[in-house]
NULUMRO-586934 format. One record per residue (C-alpha): x, y negated, z negated; residue in one letter. Coordinates in steps of 0.1 Angstrom, whole numbers, padded with zeros to 4 digits, always signed. Layout:
<sites>
XYZA;...
</sites>
This chain:
<sites>
-1471-1645+0478M;-1465-1659+0443S;-1466-1697+0440E;-1435-1715+0431I;-1434-1735+0399P;-1434-1773+0403S;-1404-1778+0380E;-1375-1758+0367A;-1344-1767+0347R;-1321-1749+0372I;-1328-1739+0408V;-1305-1713+0424V;-1306-1713+0462I;-1297-1680+0478G;-1306-1644+0470G;-1273-1627+0479G;-1251-1611+0453I;-1237-1644+0440V;-1271-1661+0436G;-1285-1631+0419C;-1255-1629+0396S;-1258-1666+0387V;-1295-1662+0379A;-1288-1630+0358Y;-1261-1647+0338H;-1280-1679+0332L;-1309-1659+0319A;-1286-1638+0298A;-1273-1670+0282M;-1308-1679+0272G;-1313-1706+0298E;-1350-1711+0303S;-1368-1721+0335E;-1343-1706+0359V;-1357-1703+0394L;-1340-1685+0423L;-1353-1693+0458L;-1345-1671+0488E;-1356-1681+0523R;-1360-1645+0535G;-1356-1613+0514K;-1329-1608+0488L;-1295-1598+0503T;-1308-1605+0538S;-1279-1628+0547G;-1244-1613+0546S;-1246-1593+0513T;-1265-1563+0529W;-1238-1557+0555H;-1207-1561+0532A;-1183-1532+0531A;-1185-1530+0493G;-1148-1526+0482L;-1141-1538+0447V;-1105-1548+0440G;-1092-1568+0411Q;-1057-1580+0415L;-1051-1616+0427R;-1021-1639+0423T;-1040-1659+0396S;-1044-1644+0361A;-1078-1660+0357N;-1092-1649+0391I;-1080-1614+0383T;-1098-1617+0350Q;-1129-1628+0368L;-1128-1598+0391L;-1121-1575+0361G;-1153-1589+0346Y;-1171-1577+0377S;-1158-1542+0372V;-1169-1542+0335A;-1204-1555+0345L;-1208-1529+0372Y;-1199-1502+0347D;-1229-1510+0326R;-1255-1526+0349L;-1272-1494+0361E;-1278-1482+0325A;-1290-1517+0315E;-1315-1522+0343T;-1324-1487+0355G;-1316-1498+0390Q;-1290-1476+0409A;-1259-1496+0420T;-1238-1471+0439G;-1209-1482+0417W;-1180-1458+0412K;-1145-1464+0397R;-1126-1443+0422N;-1095-1464+0422G;-1077-1484+0449G;-1046-1475+0469L;-1024-1499+0488R;-0997-1488+0512L;-0963-1503+0522A;-0946-1494+0554C;-0916-1516+0555N;-0890-1529+0530E;-0904-1564+0527E;-0939-1550+0522R;-0926-1526+0496W;-0910-1556+0477T;-0944-1574+0479E;-0962-1543+0465V;-0937-1539+0437K;-0941-1576+0428R;-0979-1570+0429Q;-0975-1541+0405A;-0955-1564+0382T;-0982-1591+0385T;-1008-1565+0376A;-0989-1556+0344R;-0985-1592+0336S;-1023-1596+0337F;-1030-1564+0318G;-1038-1541+0347L;-1018-1508+0350E;-1009-1504+0387M;-0989-1473+0394E;-0961-1472+0420L;-0962-1440+0441L;-0941-1422+0465S;-0955-1414+0500P;-0962-1378+0489K;-0980-1390+0457E;-1001-1414+0478A;-1010-1386+0502Q;-1020-1364+0473D;-1047-1390+0465L;-1056-1395+0502W;-1049-1361+0517P;-1063-1369+0552I;-1039-1397+0560M;-1005-1395+0577Q;-0976-1410+0557V;-0946-1406+0580E;-0941-1444+0581D;-0951-1451+0544V;-0923-1462+0521I;-0943-1464+0490G;-0978-1472+0476A;-0995-1487+0446A;-1026-1473+0429F;-1049-1493+0406L;-1072-1467+0389P;-1099-1492+0378T;-1107-1505+0413D;-1138-1490+0430G;-1166-1494+0454Q;-1203-1502+0453V;-1235-1504+0473S;-1239-1542+0479P;-1276-1542+0483S;-1281-1520+0452D;-1258-1539+0429I;-1276-1571+0440S;-1310-1555+0433A;-1298-1545+0399A;-1287-1581+0391L;-1320-1595+0404A;-1339-1570+0382K;-1318-1579+0352G;-1324-1616+0359A;-1362-1610+0359R;-1360-1589+0328M;-1343-1618+0310K;-1368-1644+0321G;-1356-1658+0354A;-1381-1663+0382I;-1372-1651+0417I;-1392-1662+0448R;-1386-1648+0482E;-1398-1663+0515G;-1393-1699+0503V;-1372-1722+0525A;-1354-1751+0510V;-1358-1781+0533T;-1342-1809+0512G;-1325-1818+0480I;-1334-1851+0464R;-1307-1873+0449I;-1313-1904+0428E;-1285-1926+0414D;-1260-1899+0422G;-1278-1871+0405R;-1300-1843+0417V;-1337-1846+0408T;-1356-1821+0429A;-1356-1794+0456V;-1379-1798+0486E;-1393-1765+0500T;-1417-1754+0526D;-1441-1746+0497Q;-1438-1778+0477G;-1415-1798+0456L;-1396-1784+0426V;-1384-1810+0401A;-1351-1799+0385C;-1320-1812+0368G;-1295-1788+0384K;-1291-1770+0417V;-1268-1741+0424V;-1261-1736+0461I;-1253-1699+0467C;-1265-1696+0503A;-1235-1680+0519G;-1227-1692+0553Q;-1257-1716+0552W;-1243-1734+0522S;-1224-1759+0542R;-1257-1772+0558E;-1274-1773+0524L;-1245-1792+0510G;-1247-1817+0538R;-1283-1825+0531I;-1273-1831+0495A;-1243-1853+0504G;-1219-1826+0494V;-1190-1812+0515N;-1187-1774+0514I;-1159-1765+0538P;-1166-1730+0552L;-1174-1714+0585V;-1187-1681+0597S;-1163-1656+0612V;-1172-1623+0628Q;-1161-1593+0607H;-1163-1558+0621Q;-1161-1523+0606Y;-1174-1489+0615L;-1190-1460+0595I;-1181-1426+0607S;-1199-1393+0607E;-1186-1369+0579P;-1149-1363+0581V;-1135-1329+0569P;-1115-1334+0537G;-1133-1366+0526V;-1146-1362+0491T;-1168-1386+0470P;-1139-1394+0447G;-1116-1406+0475L;-1100-1440+0465P;-1105-1471+0485T;-1075-1476+0507L;-1058-1508+0520R;-1032-1504+0547D;-1021-1540+0553P;-0993-1532+0577D;-1020-1518+0600R;-1045-1546+0590L;-1071-1521+0579T;-1091-1509+0549Y;-1110-1477+0542W;-1136-1463+0518K;-1157-1431+0516E;-1193-1433+0526E;-1216-1402+0524V;-1188-1379+0534G;-1176-1401+0562G;-1153-1432+0563L;-1158-1469+0564V;-1129-1485+0583M;-1125-1522+0590G;-1098-1548+0591G;-1087-1583+0597Y;-1077-1591+0633E;-1048-1614+0641P;-1071-1632+0666N;-1104-1636+0647P;-1136-1650+0663K;-1160-1675+0649L;-1197-1670+0649W;-1197-1701+0670D;-1232-1714+0664V;-1240-1748+0649D;-1264-1751+0632P;-1267-1715+0622L;-1301-1699+0629P;-1324-1702+0599A;-1341-1668+0605N;-1310-1646+0607F;-1322-1620+0583E;-1309-1584+0581F;-1294-1590+0615Q;-1260-1582+0631L;-1241-1597+0659L;-1234-1578+0692D;-1207-1552+0689N;-1173-1564+0703D;-1155-1531+0708L;-1128-1547+0729D;-1119-1570+0701H;-1120-1542+0675F;-1101-1516+0696E;-1065-1527+0685P;-1076-1521+0649L;-1091-1487+0658L;-1059-1476+0674E;-1039-1486+0643Q;-1065-1467+0622A;-1062-1435+0642L;-1025-1435+0636G;-1031-1434+0599R;-1061-1410+0600V;-1062-1389+0632P;-1092-1370+0620A;-1113-1402+0625L;-1109-1396+0663G;-1125-1362+0660E;-1159-1373+0646V;-1186-1396+0659G;-1193-1431+0648I;-1226-1433+0628R;-1228-1471+0628Q;-1208-1501+0641F;-1212-1533+0621I;-1204-1568+0633N;-1216-1592+0607G;-1208-1629+0602P;-1192-1637+0569E;-1183-1671+0554S;-1146-1679+0551F;-1128-1710+0538T;-1097-1729+0550P;-1074-1714+0523D;-1089-1680+0518G;-1102-1687+0483N;-1139-1689+0475F;-1156-1721+0462I;-1170-1726+0427L;-1179-1756+0406G;-1198-1788+0403E;-1196-1809+0435A;-1176-1841+0429P;-1200-1862+0451E;-1233-1855+0432V;-1240-1847+0395K;-1259-1816+0390G;-1251-1799+0423V;-1231-1767+0419F;-1216-1744+0445V;-1208-1707+0447G;-1200-1699+0483A;-1173-1690+0508G;-1163-1656+0495F;-1141-1645+0524N;-1154-1610+0526A;-1147-1602+0489F;-1180-1615+0475G;-1190-1581+0463I;-1158-1578+0442A;-1162-1613+0430S;-1200-1614+0426G;-1202-1603+0389G;-1174-1626+0376G;-1182-1655+0399A;-1218-1655+0388G;-1208-1654+0352M;-1183-1682+0355A;-1206-1704+0376L;-1235-1698+0352A;-1213-1710+0323E;-1202-1740+0343W;-1238-1749+0350V;-1250-1744+0314A;-1221-1757+0294K;-1205-1783+0318G;-1172-1764+0322R;-1161-1730+0333P;-1151-1703+0308P;-1114-1706+0318F;-1093-1724+0343D;-1105-1717+0379L;-1084-1742+0398W;-1076-1719+0427P;-1113-1717+0436V;-1125-1751+0423D;-1144-1771+0449I;-1124-1802+0438R;-1093-1787+0455R;-1106-1801+0488F;-1100-1836+0502G;-1106-1859+0530R;-1090-1835+0555N;-1117-1809+0548H;-1146-1829+0563H;-1140-1823+0600D;-1156-1791+0613L;-1131-1786+0640S;-1102-1788+0616W;-1120-1764+0591I;-1125-1739+0619R;-1089-1740+0630S;-1075-1736+0595R;-1101-1709+0585T;-1092-1687+0615L;-1056-1689+0604E;-1065-1680+0568A;-1086-1650+0581Y;-1058-1638+0603A;-1034-1638+0573R;-1057-1617+0551H;-1035-1587+0554Y;-1002-1602+0567T;-0973-1606+0543M;-0980-1631+0516A;-0946-1648+0518W;-0933-1671+0490P;-0935-1707+0501F;-0954-1699+0532E;-0971-1729+0549E;-1001-1730+0571F;-0995-1741+0607E;-1029-1748+0622S;-1045-1783+0623G;-1011-1800+0619R;-1000-1827+0619P;-1031-1844+0606L;-1023-1870+0580R;-0990-1886+0589R;-0974-1910+0565L;-0957-1943+0577P;-0922-1927+0575L;-0932-1895+0593Y;-0913-1902+0625D;-0883-1916+0607R;-0877-1886+0585I;-0886-1861+0612K;-0857-1875+0632A;-0835-1869+0601E;-0843-1832+0601G;-0873-1830+0578A;-0889-1795+0576C;-0925-1804+0567F;-0950-1787+0545G;-0986-1797+0542E;-1007-1807+0512K;-1043-1819+0515L;-1036-1825+0551G;-1005-1847+0545F;-0973-1839+0562E;-0945-1839+0535R;-0908-1831+0538A;-0900-1799+0519N;-0863-1800+0528W;-0839-1815+0553F;-0818-1796+0578A;-0783-1808+0587D;-0790-1812+0624I;-0755-1822+0632G;-0742-1789+0617A;-0766-1769+0638G;-0793-1763+0612E;-0829-1761+0624T;-0857-1776+0603P;-0879-1745+0601E;-0886-1719+0574D;-0876-1683+0577H;-0897-1663+0552Y;-0884-1635+0530T;-0887-1623+0494Y;-0850-1629+0490G;-0832-1663+0492R;-0848-1682+0521Q;-0829-1700+0548N;-0833-1734+0531W;-0816-1724+0498F;-0783-1742+0506E;-0799-1772+0521A;-0820-1777+0490V;-0789-1773+0469G;-0773-1802+0488R;-0802-1824+0480E;-0803-1813+0443H;-0766-1821+0438R;-0770-1855+0455A;-0798-1863+0430A;-0775-1853+0401R;-0743-1869+0414E;-0753-1899+0436A;-0788-1907+0448A;-0817-1893+0468V;-0848-1908+0484L;-0881-1890+0484F;-0911-1900+0505D;-0940-1894+0481Q;-0965-1916+0498S;-0991-1888+0496S;-0993-1894+0458F;-1030-1900+0448A;-1033-1936+0436K;-1063-1951+0418F;-1071-1984+0402E;-1092-1986+0370L;-1106-2021+0367T;-1131-2039+0346G;-1135-2057+0312R;-1136-2023+0294D;-1108-2006+0314A;-1087-2002+0282E;-1116-1987+0262S;-1125-1963+0289A;-1090-1951+0295L;-1083-1949+0258A;-1111-1924+0255W;-1101-1903+0285I;-1063-1903+0279A;-1046-1883+0252A;-1016-1907+0250N;-1018-1943+0238D;-1026-1965+0269V;-1034-1996+0248A;-1001-2010+0257K;-0990-2045+0268P;-0991-2055+0305V;-0961-2040+0323G;-0959-2008+0303H;-0961-1973+0319L;-0976-1943+0301V;-0973-1906+0308Y;-1004-1889+0296T;-1026-1859+0298Q;-1063-1860+0300M;-1081-1833+0280L;-1114-1815+0280N;-1135-1810+0248A;-1116-1778+0241A;-1082-1796+0242G;-1072-1782+0275G;-1052-1803+0300I;-1075-1815+0328E;-1051-1840+0343A;-1014-1849+0339D;-1004-1883+0353L;-0990-1917+0348T;-1008-1950+0342V;-0993-1985+0345A;-1010-2015+0329R;-1009-2043+0355L;-1033-2067+0338A;-1056-2067+0307P;-1084-2054+0329D;-1064-2033+0354R;-1046-2000+0353Y;-1027-1983+0382Y;-1030-1945+0380V;-1007-1921+0399V;-1012-1884+0402T;-1003-1854+0424G;-1013-1852+0460T;-1033-1820+0456G;-1053-1833+0426F;-1067-1864+0443A;-1104-1852+0443T;-1101-1834+0410H;-1085-1862+0390D;-1107-1889+0405F;-1138-1869+0396H;-1125-1862+0361W;-1118-1898+0353I;-1149-1913+0368S;-1171-1887+0353S;-1158-1893+0318N;-1160-1931+0317I;-1184-1937+0288P;-1217-1951+0298E;-1223-1988+0294R;-1186-1996+0297L;-1175-2020+0324D;-1149-1999+0341A;-1147-1989+0378R;-1123-1964+0395L;-1112-1970+0431T;-1091-1947+0453D;-1063-1968+0469I;-1041-1939+0480T;-1038-1951+0516S;-1030-1987+0507Q;-0995-1980+0493N;-0966-1959+0505A;-0944-1945+0477T;-0906-1943+0481L;-0889-1926+0452V;-0852-1935+0446L;-0835-1913+0421M;-0800-1906+0409G;-0771-1922+0389P;-0764-1946+0418R;-0800-1957+0422A;-0795-1990+0404R;-0764-1997+0424D;-0784-1993+0456I;-0815-2012+0445L;-0795-2041+0430S;-0781-2049+0465K;-0816-2054+0478L;-0832-2075+0452T;-0825-2107+0433R;-0845-2095+0403D;-0827-2082+0372D;-0831-2045+0371I;-0806-2038+0343S;-0818-2013+0317H;-0823-2042+0293T;-0844-2062+0317A;-0862-2032+0332F;-0862-2004+0307P;-0876-1969+0312F;-0915-1966+0312A;-0921-2001+0326R;-0938-2014+0357A;-0927-2046+0374R;-0934-2065+0407R;-0901-2068+0426L;-0891-2082+0460S;-0869-2057+0476I;-0855-2064+0511A;-0883-2089+0516G;-0910-2063+0507C;-0935-2068+0478P;-0930-2037+0456V;-0946-2024+0425L;-0917-2006+0409A;-0923-1979+0382L;-0893-1969+0361R;-0902-1932+0357V;-0888-1899+0368T;-0899-1863+0375Y;-0863-1851+0383V;-0845-1862+0351G;-0824-1890+0366E;-0823-1928+0366L;-0847-1941+0392G;-0878-1958+0403W;-0910-1951+0422E;-0914-1979+0447L;-0950-1985+0456H;-0952-2008+0486V;-0981-2018+0509P;-0980-1994+0538A;-0971-2020+0564E;-0939-2027+0546F;-0928-1990+0542A;-0906-1988+0573L;-0887-2020+0564T;-0881-2009+0528L;-0870-1974+0540Y;-0845-1988+0565D;-0830-2011+0539A;-0826-1984+0513L;-0810-1960+0538I;-0786-1986+0552E;-0776-1997+0518T;-0776-1963+0501G;-0758-1941+0526R;-0723-1956+0518P;-0731-1948+0482L;-0739-1912+0488G;-0777-1915+0493L;-0794-1885+0509K;-0830-1878+0519L;-0845-1850+0498A;-0878-1831+0498G;-0903-1814+0476Y;-0883-1782+0471R;-0855-1802+0456A;-0880-1819+0433I;-0891-1785+0421E;-0856-1773+0414S;-0848-1806+0396L;-0879-1806+0374R;-0874-1770+0364L;-0840-1778+0350E;-0854-1808+0332K;-0884-1789+0318G;-0910-1812+0333Y;-0944-1795+0334R;-0965-1791+0366A;-1003-1791+0364W;-1017-1759+0381G;-0986-1740+0371A;-0974-1743+0334E;-1003-1765+0323I;-1040-1767+0330G;-1074-1765+0313P;-1065-1733+0294D;-1035-1749+0277H;-1033-1777+0252S;-1004-1802+0249P;-0995-1784+0216L;-0989-1750+0232V;-0972-1767+0262A;-0947-1785+0241G;-0962-1819+0249L;-0975-1829+0215G;-0953-1860+0214M;-0974-1874+0242F;-1006-1873+0222V;-1018-1901+0199K;-1028-1878+0170L;-1010-1900+0145K;-1032-1930+0154K;-1068-1931+0141P;-1082-1934+0176V;-1109-1912+0191P;-1102-1896+0224F;-1117-1867+0244L;-1103-1834+0230G;-1090-1848+0197R;-1111-1826+0175A;-1100-1795+0193A;-1063-1804+0190L;-1067-1811+0153E;-1083-1778+0148A;-1055-1761+0168Q;-1028-1779+0149A;-1042-1766+0116A;-1034-1730+0123K;-1006-1710+0141P;-1005-1716+0178L;-1016-1687+0200P;-0988-1692+0225R;-0959-1714+0233L;-0943-1724+0266L;-0907-1714+0270A;-0880-1715+0297A;-0862-1683+0308F;-0829-1679+0327T;-0811-1649+0340T;-0773-1645+0344E;-0776-1628+0378D;-0780-1657+0403P;-0794-1634+0429D;-0826-1627+0410I;-0855-1645+0427V;-0881-1658+0402L;-0914-1668+0418L;-0938-1667+0389G;-0960-1639+0375R;-0930-1619+0364E;-0938-1601+0331T;-0922-1614+0299I;-0911-1588+0273Y;-0899-1597+0238R;-0882-1569+0220N;-0897-1545+0244G;-0933-1557+0240E;-0952-1575+0267R;-0959-1610+0256V;-0968-1629+0287G;-0958-1638+0322W;-0940-1666+0341L;-0962-1694+0353A;-0935-1707+0377S;-0901-1698+0389G;-0872-1712+0409G;-0835-1719+0408Y;-0815-1746+0390G;-0785-1756+0411Y;-0768-1776+0383T;-0771-1748+0357V;-0764-1722+0384G;-0792-1699+0373K;-0827-1687+0382P;-0853-1705+0359I;-0888-1695+0350G;-0914-1709+0326Y;-0941-1689+0308G;-0961-1687+0276Y;-0950-1664+0249V;-0982-1650+0233R;-0990-1633+0201R;-1024-1628+0183A;-1008-1636+0149A;-0994-1669+0162G;-0962-1682+0178V;-0937-1707+0165D;-0903-1719+0175R;-0885-1693+0153D;-0905-1665+0167F;-0896-1674+0202V;-0859-1680+0196L;-0854-1649+0175S;-0865-1625+0202G;-0846-1605+0227R;-0862-1611+0261F;-0865-1594+0294E;-0883-1602+0326L;-0898-1576+0349E;-0890-1586+0385V;-0905-1563+0412A;-0907-1534+0388G;-0872-1538+0373E;-0864-1553+0339R;-0836-1578+0337V;-0822-1595+0306A;-0832-1631+0301A;-0822-1660+0278E;-0850-1680+0263V;-0849-1718+0258H;-0873-1743+0242L;-0852-1774+0250D;-0845-1788+0285P;-0817-1770+0303L;-0804-1803+0317Y;-0797-1835+0297D;-0818-1825+0267P;-0811-1859+0250E;-0826-1878+0280G;-0796-1900+0284L;-0796-1900+0322C;-0831-1914+0326I;-0823-1943+0302R;-0790-1952+0318A;
</sites>
């Protein structure tokens, strides 16, 4: 046994495909002193028993790009290392057996084209020509992606490990990590059963053992082990080496060729945990006991598709535990709790497809401090306080597993583990007909049913107009014509305090926050490349105190971003006060009429103009009122200590109802903000997009000689043509459903895709937002001079382009 070094710059824990990929890419980047530690043998955890299908298409362009990188890497890896990989590009086939599934598949084909993949739509006969041994009587259509494939998981990992060694990384097997040392919030060493390894960075890639390793480092990694079963048959007549992989989601099954036979597995609607805590440390190259009774329903479905499977024997039955996460996406990035601890885990049974790209992205994150592109769907900072309880994680993860092949409905909500985080007004608005959604564990009203008219507050999912369409229209119109009240108490709320609070925030914020007390500033926070890392509002409450408000789902991410970028030696401290204050948002042209009846304070536009913050007494409640809007109307965010929330709510409802006040939910907010052109982080804006390309340049202090994070990148970008520009698109046909990811064509040429989509009830049209892209650069004239179409579920429809807000472009309503 080779000794382990006493120090390394970077220690990777785990020798599965992801750990080997991270080590390979770190070494390829020239990183020295990279040490990979594996407790047993390489691939001995879950990698060795993975099925090995490699698909690329996901709902995120960047995750699709990451998986596409895996394919490109697997194309060349065997030639580079001399190690066989078992990789072959035999394509991937996906079936649809009902009309809604066919709509889903057609939308997936459009998404593929948006992201630069050519997915072909096939008839049942054309699909059968590619997969002759299957029955297609129930098939409506299929999609084929020629660049998908399959691989031998152990062989591809061995090739990555060999490549890592060739490039200078050190790999040691049979070394158990027993501890991770943390000093002053930063990792300093890894403890092993063979000695201490001093290091500056640790990358946890230990599969289903990652959660325990995270725990000993003070890092939360929410994943659990679920039993995943598949079989390998004896040779099947008609099966050839070039047979594509096959996904049959309506039968919950997948297939691939294996030495003349077939691999068949699937995702049961009633999955089972590997219910062992803690997991055994010595579980190497082992499987769980077969559970044929549990697998039998899938097998019956499979035999209906491929009857020949029932005529041959089963060569091997696999029941292996795999790590799954509560939302079905894997986990990458630097842990927000501890500097220098990175995570690559929870791959939900597609770690082989993700391995190459995830390893590349995580290696860049470790080496350069940021990922190569926006990876928010898999960022570890998407989790929050609700993701710490193991029972809750188990419940939600089992639901995510069971949905793996079910219909991916638009606007679908998870049902397990609810309700968990109930806001002070929960019971009040539930009685008013709230249909709740969930974000970071919070129950939030998406829309309100008219219970008196017989409406039921529940979602009925479809790819067409959903059952809440008219209800949201009522709320939308009330916001435009009278007033609405939103409960947005789940907003993440922070306080930045200290003698140097202004200096710290001035560095982190792109807009000018050096304002007098009582001013409110909308600002982005940028990374060094000029990309938008946060999009929020800050109110100056005192010379040494700012109040920061951001979206519910970004609580962990934005807190980590701000706190991590406070310059050293400055006296500034960030505190999360989300649970202290409820937030009632009163919006609409009658908002002042309602509020003025409940306060003695002067709230006229002169006394309380837009973008100001004031302390008010409203119905006896101490309120921090922010004159701001995300719906394009006159209004206020009313931040009130939680114990006053019910009193404030009751007063607003009693006073407002005679003036037309209605309760409204988050789906109305989405419709209203689309009409007004307000951006949403994680949709139209994010780390890949600067304020300049997003049309937000007016909120950046480039005209002031003030340094701020990302300034140099913005100045460089402003000096040359912009690579893309955000635009709005509408269609004349009101029945078109825009969801995002529809392909944008300008004069017949593909130039981008929609980042978001919805419906504007005031303009009476579907609305989508997306970036128009061109290598030679894009400006306003280029966008407005084009003839545009959108591809929606495989069909092109004419679209009108807009660069100004569709509603109240002069901003008169918000300054009334």
